[in-house]
N, C-alpha and C positions, 0 to 999 in steps of 0.2 A: 818307700819309693825306690831305694837303691836295689832292693831285691827284684822289683818289677823290671827295672832296667837290665839287671843281670839276666833275668829270665828271657827278655826280648833279645838280648845279645846272643844267647845260646839257642834261641828258637830258630833263627835264620839259618845257621849252619846245620842244625838238625833237619830242617826241611830240605836243604841241599843234599844232605846225606841220604835222606829218604828217596829223593828223586834219583840219585845214583843207584841205590839198591833196586829201584823199580826198573831202571833202564837195563841193568845187568840181568835181572829176572826175566824181563821181556825178551831179551836176546836169547836166553837159554830156552824159552818156550816158543821161539820162532814168531814173535810179534815184532814186526819191523816197522819203524817210523820212517817215512820218506825223507825227513829232514837230513838223516844220516845217509852216507853213500853206501855203506856196507855194514853188515852186522858186527864185524870186528871193530869198526869205528864206533858203533853204538855202545858196545861193551866197554871199550876203552874210555869213552867219555863218561860212562856211568861209574867206572872204577875211579877215575880221577875225581869226580864229584864226591863220591863216597869217602875217599881217602882225605880229600881236602877238608870236608866238613868234620870228619872224625878227628883230624889233626888239630883243627881249631878248638874243638870242644875239649880235647885232652890237654892242650896247651893252656887253655883258660883255667881248667881245674888245677893243674900243676902250679900255675902262677898264684892262684888263690890260696892253695895249701902252703906254699912257701911263705907267702905274705903273712898268713896266720901264725906259722911257726916262729917267724922273726918277732912278731908281737909278743908271743909267749916268752921268748928268751929275754926280751928287754924288760919285762915286768918282773 
């Protein structure tokens, strides 16, 4: 059960990162979404989404690894 919850916690930032990559790729290939004012804004929003999702995932993995190493030291 805990692994399923951990997977779901990592799934949401992963999807956010994928959306960020898609926005940046679409900007480079001149596919513009009218929601954004300018292509530079679209690329910046994509970059922010990608970096935020990636940061969350890496932080989660680092926290989990440190937690496991502390358990090994206590035993």
